C-alpha positions in Angstrom: -18.6 67.6 -95.7 -15.5 66.7 -93.2 -16.1 70.2 -91.3 -19.5 69.1 -90.7 -18.8 66.0 -89.2 -15.9 67.2 -87.3 -18.2 69.8 -85.6 -20.7 66.8 -85.1 -18.3 64.3 -83.5 -16.6 67.3 -81.5 -19.8 68.5 -79.9 -20.4 64.5 -79.3 -17.4 63.8 -78.0 -17.3 66.8 -75.9 -20.6 65.8 -74.3 -19.4 62.5 -73.4 -15.6 62.9 -72.4 -15.0 66.6 -71.8 -18.0 67.5 -69.8 -17.4 64.9 -67.2 -14.0 65.6 -66.7 -15.4 69.1 -66.2 -17.4 68.5 -63.1 -14.9 66.0 -61.8 -12.2 68.7 -61.7 -14.5 71.0 -59.5 -15.8 68.6 -57.5 -12.3 67.3 -56.9 -11.0 71.1 -56.3 -14.0 71.8 -54.2 -13.4 68.5 -51.6 -10.0 69.6 -51.5 -10.5 73.3 -50.2 -12.5 71.6 -47.8 -10.1 69.5 -45.8 -8.2 70.8 -43.4 -5.8 69.5 -40.4 -2.5 67.2 -40.8 -4.7 63.9 -40.4 -6.2 64.9 -43.7 -3.2 65.2 -45.6 -3.2 61.5 -47.1 -6.4 62.5 -48.8 -5.5 65.5 -49.8 -2.3 63.8 -52.0 -4.6 61.5 -53.5 -7.3 64.1 -54.1 -4.3 66.3 -55.6 -3.1 62.8 -57.3 -6.6 62.7 -58.9 -6.6 66.2 -59.7 -3.7 66.2 -62.1 -4.6 63.3 -63.5 -7.9 65.2 -64.7 -6.0 67.8 -65.9 -3.8 65.6 -68.2 -6.8 64.0 -69.4 -8.7 67.9 -70.0 -5.1 68.5 -71.8 -5.3 66.0 -74.1 -8.8 66.4 -75.1 -7.6 69.6 -75.9 -4.9 68.4 -78.0 -6.6 65.8 -80.0 -9.6 67.9 -81.0 -7.0 70.7 -82.1 -4.9 67.7 -84.2 -8.1 66.4 -85.6 -9.4 70.2 -86.4 -6.3 70.3 -88.1 -7.1 67.3 -90.4 -10.5 68.2 -91.4 -9.3 70.3 -94.7 -7.1 67.6 -96.2 -9.2 64.0 -95.5 -12.3 63.0 -96.5 -15.0 63.0 -93.7 -15.2 59.1 -93.9 -11.3 59.3 -93.1 -12.1 61.3 -89.9 -10.5 59.4 -86.9 -12.0 59.8 -83.8 -10.7 57.5 -80.5 -12.0 54.1 -80.7 -12.0 53.7 -77.1 -15.3 53.3 -75.5 -15.6 55.7 -73.0 -19.1 54.8 -71.8 -18.7 53.0 -68.4 -16.7 56.4 -67.2 -19.2 59.1 -68.3 -21.2 59.9 -65.4 -24.5 62.1 -66.5 -25.0 65.3 -65.4 -27.2 64.8 -61.5 -26.0 68.2 -60.2 -29.8 70.0 -60.6 -31.8 66.3 -59.1 -33.2 66.4 -56.1 -32.3 63.6 -53.5 -36.1 62.1 -54.3 -35.4 62.0 -57.9 -31.7 60.1 -57.6 -33.8 58.0 -55.0 -36.1 57.1 -57.4 -33.7 56.6 -59.9 -31.6 54.3 -58.3 -34.3 51.8 -57.0 -34.9 52.0 -61.0 -31.3 50.6 -61.3 -29.5 53.5 -62.1 -25.5 53.2 -61.0 -25.1 56.9 -61.7 -27.8 58.3 -59.7 -26.3 55.8 -56.5 -23.0 57.3 -56.9 -24.4 60.5 -57.4 -26.0 59.8 -54.0 -23.4 58.4 -52.7 -20.7 61.8 -53.4 -23.4 63.9 -51.6 -24.0 62.2 -48.0 -20.0 61.9 -47.9 -19.8 65.3 -48.5 -21.9 65.6 -46.0 -20.0 63.7 -43.8 -22.9 61.0 -43.4 -20.1 58.1 -44.4 -22.9 54.9 -43.2 -25.0 56.5 -46.3 -22.2 57.3 -48.8 -21.2 53.8 -48.1 -24.4 52.2 -48.6 -24.8 54.1 -52.1 -21.1 53.8 -53.3 -21.9 49.9 -53.0 -25.1 50.3 -54.9 -23.2 51.9 -57.1 -20.5 49.6 -57.3 -23.2 46.1 -57.7 -25.0 47.9 -60.8 -21.3 48.0 -62.4 -19.9 52.2 -61.7 -16.5 52.5 -62.4 -15.6 54.6 -59.8 -18.0 53.6 -57.1 -15.6 50.4 -55.6 -12.5 52.8 -54.9 -14.9 55.6 -53.3 -16.5 53.1 -51.3 -13.7 51.5 -50.5 -12.0 54.5 -49.2 -14.8 55.0 -46.7 -13.9 51.5 -45.5 -10.5 52.3 -45.1 -11.2 55.7 -43.2 -12.9 53.6 -40.8 -10.7 51.0 -40.4 -12.9 48.2 -42.1 -9.7 46.3 -44.6 -11.5 43.0 -44.9 -14.5 45.4 -46.7 -12.3 47.2 -48.0 -9.8 44.6 -50.3 -12.7 43.3 -52.3 -13.7 46.7 -53.3 -10.3 47.8 -53.7 -10.0 44.5 -56.4 -12.7 45.7 -58.1 -11.7 49.1 -59.1 -8.2 47.5 -60.1 -10.1 45.1 -62.4 -12.8 47.6 -64.2 -10.6 50.8 -64.1 -6.9 49.9 -63.2 -6.7 53.0 -60.4 -3.4 53.3 -59.0 -4.3 54.7 -56.1 -6.2 51.4 -55.5 -3.0 49.6 -55.9 -1.7 51.2 -53.9 -4.2 51.3 -51.1 -4.1 47.2 -51.7 -0.6 47.1 -51.9 -0.5 48.8 -48.1 -3.0 46.0 -46.6 -0.9 43.3 -47.8 2.3 44.8 -47.1 1.5 46.3 -43.6 -2.1 44.7 -42.4 -2.2 41.0 -43.7 1.9 40.6 -43.6 2.1 41.1 -40.0 -0.5 38.3 -39.4 1.2 34.5 -39.6 -1.7 33.3 -41.4 -1.2 34.9 -44.3 1.8 34.2 -46.9 3.6 35.8 -49.5 1.7 39.4 -48.8 4.8 41.2 -49.0 5.4 39.9 -52.6 1.5 40.8 -53.4 2.0 44.1 -51.7 5.6 45.3 -53.6 3.7 44.2 -57.2 0.9 46.5 -56.7 3.0 49.4 -55.7 4.9 48.6 -58.5 2.3 49.3 -61.3 0.8 52.2 -59.5 4.1 53.2 -59.6 4.2 52.3 -63.0 1.1 54.2 -63.7 2.5 57.9 -62.2 2.0 57.4 -58.2 4.7 59.1 -56.8 3.4 57.7 -52.9 3.7 54.2 -54.8 6.7 55.3 -56.5 8.3 56.4 -52.9 7.0 52.8 -51.2 8.4 51.0 -54.2 11.7 52.4 -54.0 11.6 51.4 -49.9 10.9 47.8 -50.8 14.0 47.9 -53.5 15.6 49.4 -50.8 14.8 47.2 -47.8 14.8 44.0 -50.2 11.0 43.9 -48.8 8.6 41.8 -51.3 11.5 42.0 -53.9 15.5 41.3 -53.9 17.3 44.3 -52.6 17.9 46.1 -56.1 20.0 49.6 -55.6 19.4 50.6 -58.9 15.8 50.2 -58.6 15.9 52.2 -55.1 17.4 55.0 -57.1 15.3 55.1 -59.5 11.6 55.1 -58.4 13.4 57.5 -55.2 14.1 60.0 -58.0 10.6 59.7 -59.8 8.4 60.2 -56.8 11.4 63.1 -55.9 10.7 64.6 -59.6 6.8 64.3 -59.2 7.0 66.3 -56.3 6.1 63.2 -53.3 6.9 65.4 -49.7 8.2 62.3 -48.3 10.4 61.4 -50.5 12.0 64.8 -50.7 12.3 64.6 -46.9 13.8 61.1 -47.4 16.4 62.3 -49.9 17.1 65.3 -47.9 18.2 63.4 -44.4 20.0 60.5 -46.2 21.9 63.2 -48.0 23.6 64.4 -44.8 25.0 60.6 -44.9 28.3 61.5 -47.6 28.6 57.8 -48.1 25.1 57.7 -49.3 25.0 60.8 -51.4 28.3 59.6 -53.0 28.4 56.1 -53.4 24.3 55.5 -53.6 22.9 58.5 -55.0 25.2 60.4 -57.3 27.1 57.2 -58.9 24.1 56.6 -60.1 21.7 59.5 -61.3 22.6 60.4 -65.1 22.1 57.2 -65.3 19.1 56.8 -64.0 17.7 60.4 -65.2 18.7 59.0 -68.8 16.2 56.2 -67.8 13.6 58.3 -66.7 13.8 60.5 -70.1 12.2 57.6 -71.9 9.0 56.5 -69.1 7.8 60.4 -69.2 4.3 58.4 -68.3 5.9 57.8 -64.9 6.7 61.4 -64.4 3.8 62.7 -65.5 3.6 65.2 -62.8 6.7 66.7 -63.3 6.5 67.0 -66.8 2.8 69.4 -66.3 4.8 71.8 -63.7 7.4 72.2 -65.8 4.6 72.7 -69.1 3.2 75.5 -66.6 6.7 76.9 -65.4 7.6 77.6 -69.2 4.2 78.6 -70.0 4.3 81.5 -67.5 8.0 82.0 -68.1 7.2 82.7 -71.7 4.1 85.0 -70.6 6.8 86.8 -68.7 9.7 87.1 -71.4 6.7 88.5 -73.8 6.0 91.1 -71.6 
C-alpha cells in the first residue's frame, strides 16, 4: 500500500511541480540562445541566474523523490511525508498547444495563466506593448511571476515609476531576488539622486542585501561595494570582503574583474584581501545558500571528473 500511495503522490507532484519547472527551463534556455549583443548582457545574466535556480529546483525535486522512495519500504502509508508547502500559486499550466484565440478567451474569463502565456508570447515576438499589457492583466489576476515580467519591460523602456510598484508586488508574492536587485538599483542610482527623496541609499542597500542572501551574485557585488564605500550602510571592510568573495565564487564577471584590478595594488591585496580571506572562507562555508552557483559548478565538475577517472 505504501508503494502504491507513493506512486500516486509522485505522479501528482511531478505534474504539479516538476513539469512546470522543465517547461520553464526550456523557455529560459531558448531565450538565452536568442540573446545577442553587448547591451543584452544584463538580461543574459538575469536569465542565467533564473536558469540556475530552475536547475537547482529540478535537482532538489529528484533528490527528495529518491529519498521518499527509499522510505516506502519502512513506513506505513499514513506516515509518508511529502512537502506541505502549497505550490499552487507557482504552477503554470501547460498552454503550449493553445491558440492565441483560445488564450484570449481564457483571459477574458479571468485565467491568469492564459494572460501570462500571452505576455510571454508577445514578449518573445518583441511586441513589448502587448506583452506588458497581458503581464499587467496577469498581475492583477494574482499571477506570481507576472509582476516581475511586466517590471522588466517597464525597466527596458526606462519607465521606472511603473516598474517600482510591480517590483514591490513581485517581492510580496515571490520574494524574487531579481526584483530586490532592480528595486535596490532604482533607490540608489535613480531616486537617490533626487533631492525630493530621502534615505534612498539605505533602502537600496537593504534590497541588495536581501538579494545577496538569496544567492544573487550581482546583488552580492553591489552589497560589497556598498559596504566598501559606506553607501546606505556603515562602512565595513569585513562585510565588503565577504560579499565580494561570495560574488567571485558565484562567477559574477564584474566581481572577478574588480578583484583582479584591485590585486594590482599590493596594499589592497595584502592588507584588505589576503589578510581576511581565510576567515571569510570559513564563514562562507557555513552559508551554502549564499554560493549556490559555485556549489552547482563544483558538483558538475566533480561529476565529470569521476566519469573521467572511471574510464
